[in-house]
C-alpha positions as CSV (number, residue, x, y, z in Angstrom):
1,M,87.9,161.9,184.1
2,S,91.3,159.6,184.1
3,A,94.8,160.3,183.0
4,T,96.0,158.9,179.7
5,K,99.3,158.3,178.1
6,R,100.0,159.6,174.9
7,H,102.9,159.8,172.3
8,F,103.8,162.4,170.4
9,R,107.1,164.3,168.8
10,C,107.9,167.3,170.5
11,V,107.1,170.5,168.3
12,E,110.5,172.2,169.4
13,C,113.4,169.7,169.3
14,G,111.6,166.7,167.0
15,K,112.6,164.2,170.2
16,K,109.8,161.2,169.8
17,T,108.3,161.2,173.8
18,S,104.9,160.3,175.5
19,T,103.0,162.1,178.4
20,T,100.4,161.4,180.9
21,D,98.3,164.3,181.0
22,S,95.0,165.0,183.0
23,G,93.2,166.0,180.0
24,R,92.6,169.7,180.8
25,F,96.4,170.6,179.5
26,A,98.0,168.6,176.7
27,F,102.1,169.3,176.9
28,R,103.2,169.0,173.2
29,A,107.0,169.3,174.2
30,C,109.7,167.0,175.7
31,V,110.5,167.5,179.5
32,A,113.4,169.3,178.4
33,C,111.6,171.7,176.2
34,R,108.3,172.6,178.2
35,P,109.6,175.8,180.2
36,T,110.1,177.1,176.7
37,I,106.7,176.4,175.1
38,A,103.2,177.7,176.4
39,T,100.3,174.6,177.3
40,V,97.7,174.0,174.5
41,P,94.4,173.6,176.1
42,V,92.6,170.6,175.5
43,K,89.2,170.8,174.1
44,T,86.5,170.5,176.5
45,K,82.8,171.1,176.6
46,P,81.7,174.6,177.7
47,P,79.7,174.8,180.8
48,K,76.0,174.8,180.6
49,A,74.3,178.1,181.3
50,K,72.0,178.1,184.2
51,P,68.7,179.6,183.5
52,S,68.0,182.7,186.4
53,P,65.2,182.0,188.9
54,A,63.4,184.7,187.4
55,A,63.2,183.3,183.9
56,Q,62.0,180.0,185.5
57,H,59.0,181.4,187.5
58,P,58.5,185.2,186.8
59,E,55.5,185.3,189.0
60,A,57.9,184.2,192.1
61,V,60.2,186.8,192.2
62,A,59.1,189.6,194.5
63,A,58.5,193.7,193.8
64,P,61.4,195.1,195.3
65,V,60.7,197.0,198.8
66,P,60.4,200.9,199.0
67,P,62.8,202.4,201.5
68,P,60.8,203.6,204.7
69,V,59.6,207.1,204.8
70,V,60.7,209.1,207.3
71,E,58.9,211.4,209.3
72,E,59.9,214.5,208.4
73,A,58.9,216.5,211.9
74,A,60.4,214.2,214.0
75,V,63.7,213.9,212.0
76,G,65.7,216.5,210.1
77,K,65.2,216.7,206.3
78,G,66.7,213.7,204.3
79,K,68.2,211.9,207.1
80,K,67.8,208.1,208.1
81,V,66.5,206.8,211.4
82,S,68.2,204.1,212.6
83,A,66.4,201.3,214.3
84,L,67.3,202.7,218.1
85,D,66.3,206.0,217.2
86,A,62.8,204.8,215.7
87,A,62.3,202.7,219.0
88,A,63.2,205.9,221.0
89,M,60.3,207.9,218.9
90,V,57.9,205.3,219.2
91,L,58.7,204.3,223.0
92,R,58.4,208.3,223.8
93,D,55.3,208.5,222.3
94,A,53.6,205.5,223.7
95,R,54.4,206.4,227.6
96,A,53.9,202.9,228.2
97,S,56.4,199.8,228.3
98,M,56.3,197.5,225.1
99,T,57.6,194.2,224.1
100,P,60.2,194.3,221.0
101,R,57.5,193.1,218.8
102,E,55.0,195.4,219.7
103,I,57.8,198.3,219.3
104,Y,58.9,197.0,215.9
105,D,54.7,196.7,215.1
106,A,54.8,200.4,215.8
107,I,57.7,201.3,214.1
108,L,56.6,199.9,211.1
109,A,53.1,201.5,211.4
110,R,54.7,204.8,211.3
111,N,57.2,203.8,208.7
112,L,60.5,204.8,210.4
113,W,62.8,202.2,209.6
114,A,62.4,198.5,207.7
115,T,64.9,195.8,208.2
116,K,66.4,194.5,204.6
117,K,66.9,190.7,205.3
118,G,66.6,190.3,209.1
119,K,64.5,187.5,209.9
120,T,63.7,188.7,213.8
121,P,63.9,192.3,213.6
122,D,62.2,192.9,217.1
123,M,65.2,190.6,218.5
124,T,67.8,193.1,216.6
125,I,65.9,196.3,218.6
126,A,65.8,194.6,221.5
127,A,69.5,193.6,221.5
128,A,70.4,197.0,220.7
129,M,68.5,198.4,223.5
130,G,69.8,196.0,226.0
131,R,73.4,197.0,225.0
132,E,72.5,201.0,225.2
133,I,71.0,200.2,228.5
134,A,74.0,198.1,229.6
135,A,76.7,200.9,228.3
136,G,74.5,203.8,229.2
137,G,73.3,203.4,232.5
138,A,71.7,206.7,233.8
139,D,71.9,208.3,230.7
140,C,70.6,205.9,228.9
141,R,67.2,206.6,226.6
142,F,65.6,203.2,227.3
143,V,64.6,201.5,230.7
144,K,64.0,198.0,231.1
145,P,60.7,198.1,234.1
146,E,60.0,194.4,233.8
147,R,61.2,191.0,232.1
148,G,60.9,191.3,228.3
149,K,59.5,195.1,228.0
150,F,60.9,198.5,227.3
151,A,60.2,202.0,228.0
152,A,61.6,205.3,227.4
153,N,63.7,206.5,230.3
154,P,61.4,209.7,231.9
155,A,65.0,211.1,233.2
156,V,66.1,211.8,229.8
157,A,63.6,214.1,227.8
């Protein structure tokens, strides 16, 4: 919208004047009287309301995912299991080295932990286990017996 020049009489002092406004606000006062008078909004079209995606395609909306059910025997009642704790449980029970994808699939099968939005949860678990191995040393719950595989640390039981 381009600026237009408008002629009017000041509402405060009655002086004939002109102004250039951008179309959003029009001042009806001269330059001397503007600080004493409020701006009057120019009439504009209200924005169009966009329908929600659910209203457009109700069949495309996914059902809410229930929270994972935690194994009550392994963890105290009402506690959530972190991804690392779930990986430690899976590796301890498997007693073999596993790839991050196998670990994540076993976690899902036992319904221990699930990511909310992650696209590569297996790599998230692998990165977290790698950080714990680097920081923990011999007291770590995980070991890396070969490239791309993790196992439970037999020294920590």
